[in-house]
N, C-alpha and C positions, 0 to 999 in steps of 0.2 A: 531473629524476628521474621516471621513468615510474611510474604508479600501482602496477603490480604489483611494482615493485622497492622499494616504500617500506617493506615489512615482511617481511624474510626471504624475498623472492622470491614471496610469495603475491599472487595477483591481488586487486584492490580491487573491492569491491561497494558501491554506494550505492543506498539505497532509503529509503522513509519513508511517512508518512501525514499527512493534514491533520487537525488536532485539532478537528473539528466535531461529535464525538460519540464514544461508546465504540465499540470495534471488535466485529465480529460474525463469525459462522461463515464468511461469504464471505471476509473478510480472512484468517481462520485457514487455510482450505484453499488459498486462492489465493496466499498469500504468507508468512504468519507461520511456518507449519510449516517451510517451505523455508528461511527466514532462520535458524531455530534450527539446522538441519542445516548450512547454509553457513558459519555463524560459526566453525566449527572447522577449516574448510579454506581460508578466505579472510580478508582484512582487510576488515572490514565496518563501514560507517558507516550509521546509521539516523537519519533526520531526522524530528523532529516539526515539520512545516512550518506553523508558526503565521503567518508572514508571508504565505504563499500562501493560507492560510485566510481572511485578512482581505481578499483581493481581492474576495470576494463576501459578506463578513460585516463590512465596515468599520463599520456602524452597530450591531454587536453584539459588541464586543470581549470582553465578559464571558463570552460563550459559548465563544470560542476559548481564553481564559485558563483557564477551569475545566476544559476538556477536555484541556489539556496534561498534567495529572496523570493523568486517566483513561486516556489513551493510554499513558502511561508505565507505569501499573499493568498494563495489558493486555500490554505488551511483557514485563515481568518475569514475569507470570503464565504465559505460554506457554513461557518458558524462555530468552529472550534474556539473555545474561550480560554485564553492563557491564564485566567484566574482559577480555572478548575482543571485544565489539562496542561501538563508540563510539556511544552514544545521545545526541543533543543537540537543543537547541531552535534552530530556524533563525534567529530574530531576534537570538540572542545571538552570532551569527557575522556581524558587519557586513561583513566582506570579501565575503560573498555578494552583498550589495546593490551594492557597488562593481563587482564583476564583471558583474552584471546590467546596470548602466549602460553599461559598455563594449560589451557584446555587443549591446545594443539598436541600436547604430550599424551592426551587420552584418546586420540583418534588416529587411525591408520590412513595412509594414502589410499589404500584399496577401498576402505569404507567411504571415503570422500568421492572416489571415482564411481562408486555404485549408486550414489545418491541420484535418483531419477530426475529431480528438478535440476541439479547441476549438469547432468548429462544432456538434458534438453537444451539448457541455456548455452552450453559450450557449443553444441551443434548449431544453434541459431546464430551465434557470433562467428562461426567459421574459423575458430582458432587452429584447428588441425592439431598438430603435435605441439604447437607453441602456446600452450595454455599458461597464462600468468599464474604463478603460485598463489598470489593473493586471491584470484578469482576461484581457483579450485578450493581454497580454504574458507571462502566466505560463509559457509554454514557454521563454522566455528565462531566467526565474528558475530553472526546472528545469535548464537547461543550465549555469547558474552552479553550482548544487548539485553536479551530476555532475562538472563539470570541475575544480572547486576541489579535489577529492580524487583527481583523475586516475583516475576509475573506469574499469576495464576492462569491467565487466559491470553491467547494471542490470536486475534482475528486474522483468518487467512481464507483464500480460496482453496478448492480441492487440490489444485496443482502444487500447493505449497505444503501439503501435509508431510512430505518427507523431510522438510526442513525442521518442522516441530518435533518429529520423531528423533531426528539426529540431536537436537537440543536436549530432549528427554534422556537419550542415551548418555550424553555427557554428564548430565546431572546425576544419573544413577551411578556412573563410573566414579565420579568425584566423591560422592557420599560414601560409596563402598570402600574405595581405596584409602580414604582418609578417616574412615570410621566416624562420620559425622552426619548431620542433617542440615548442613549450612545452606545448600542450594535447594530451591523449590522446583519440582518437576512441573513444567507448563502443560496446559491442555490447549488444543486448538479450538477456536470458536469459529465454526464454519460460516461463511457468508450465506445468507438466504437468497441472494440474488445472483444468478449466473453471470459470468462475464459477458459484457456486451460485445457483439461482433463488430468488426470494422465497417465503416461506411461502404467499403468496396466488397463486402461479403466474403473476404478472404481471411478467415481466422479471427482472432480477437482484436479488439481495438488496441493499437500500439503506436507509441511515439515514433518508433523506428520505421514502421511501415507507412507512415503518412496517411493513415486512414482514420484519424481521430477527430472528434469534435472537442475542442478544449474549453475549459470553464471560462477562460478569458476571451474567447472568440467574440467578435462583434455580431450584432444581429444580422447584418448583411452576410457575414461569413457563414453563420449557422444556416441561414436560408439557402445559400448557395450549396453548402455541403449536403443538406437534406434533399435539395432538388436533384443532386447528382447521385443520390444513394442507390445502390444496387437493390433490386427487389426480386422478382421471380422472372428469370429469362424466358420462361415459357408463356408468360402473360403478355402477349404481343398486342392484343386488342382488348378493349374494355369488356366485351362480352365473353372473353375467354375465362374459364375457371382458373383461379390462381392458387398458388401454394403459400400457406401461412408459415409452415414449419421451415426454418432456415432462412426466412425472409427478414433481413435486418430491420426494416421499418417496423414490423410487428414485434420484434424483440425489444426495440426501443419503446414502443407503446406499452408493452407488458411492464417495462420498468418505470414508466412515467405517468401513464394515463390513470387517473383515479376513478374514472367511470368504467368499472369492470363489466357491467352488463352491456353498456353501449359498445365497448370494445369487442365483446364476444359476438354481438350482433354484426359488427363490421367484419369480423373474421368469417362468419358464416356467409355473409354477402360476397365477400372476396372469393371464397371457395366455390360458390355457385356461379360466379361470373356476373358481369354487369357493374363492377366497381373498379374505377381506374386507379392507377398508381398515384396520380396527382391528388386524388381525394384523400388517400391514406397518408400521404406526405403532408398535406395541409393539416390534417388532424394532429399529426406529430408536432408540427410547428406550433399549433394552438396550445398544446400542453407543455411543450418544451421551452418556448421563448419566455413566458412569464417567470418560470422558475430560474432560468439562466439570467434574466435581467436583474432579479434580486441579488444574485451572486455577483454579477458584474458591477452593480452599483456599490456594493460593499468593497469589492476589490479596488475600484477606482478610489474610494475613500482612503483605504489603507495605503495604496500605492503612492498617494500624495504625501505620505509621511514615512519614507523609507528608514530614516534614522530611528523613528519610534518602533518600527517593526524589528529592526536589528537589535534595538535595546531590549525588546521583549525576548528575542532569542538569546541574548546574553544572560538575562535573568533566568530564563528557563534552563539554560545550560549549566549555570552555577547551581541551581536547585537540583538538577539531575546529578551533577557531579557529587554533591554532598551525599546523596543516597547511594550512588555507586561506590563511593569511598568507604562507606560503612560495610557494604558487602565485601569489598576487596580486603578490608582488614580482617573480616571473618575467614575469608579464603586463605589469606597468608597465615593466619593463626592455625587453621586446620592443617596446612602444609608444613608447619613448623619453620616458617621463614619470617616470622615476626620478630626479628632479632632484637630490636631496641624498643619494642612496645612496653608500655607500663600497665 
């Protein structure tokens, strides 16, 4: 059964996040807002990827465990609806681990080492020669996540395209070797919103770099972070011409300000000079705070019922497991290891 045929002809989407910390505005504009929109048009599975988070947090499982609930709260707060989106915990679907084991036989170590995304992330974490095997192989785990639900589309940023290509390679290899069409080759659904820069202007917004505005931050915290945001270091006086490109405040305004004409006029004014950084930061707060307050209010509501949220994850994981089990049965049959099936 093809992924898109599994639920009234709708295409299947698989996406998710590692529970290594709460989600931030970068996640929101890059992925979460789009997931909320897509859930009403597609069959969507959203993974809280705790098993993958352990590939570089094996010595700190408490961190991963605590953030499963935090990520789930962020999902519900932005509007993901468990009635139409299956939200689940990766480790509660053991079929994914079994699929990973089979797929590992279809991938070489050299191919994994050439994956540009993996190479970049290994460098960021400073593993040196001590790369955990699980981390090196996590593209194979992602392929299991994607193919278990026969995903047609996987929403990603441009930096994640190599991961989707590696999944597609595994699909093609499996179907060729076992003379079948069991697995569905996924396609990337590229984000239309660039990644938000960090508030410090140093690369992308990141939990590990401490330059993020989190969805659960209080109003006072958001105000303080915006006040301290990096702008244009050459814009020392109000009358000085300022640079818009590479200026994080304008990047955030591009992502959140619905008044496009007014924003373009502000950009022109800033470039000419005569517009202070405090003015553009005030405008950012005016558009950002109301949207975040709605999210925070929903988050507070769900946070008051953690047992209910965990129950939702238990139900979602059971539903996801039922789907993954059907795919695993087809995989085992294609590999001729379905010894006692009827």
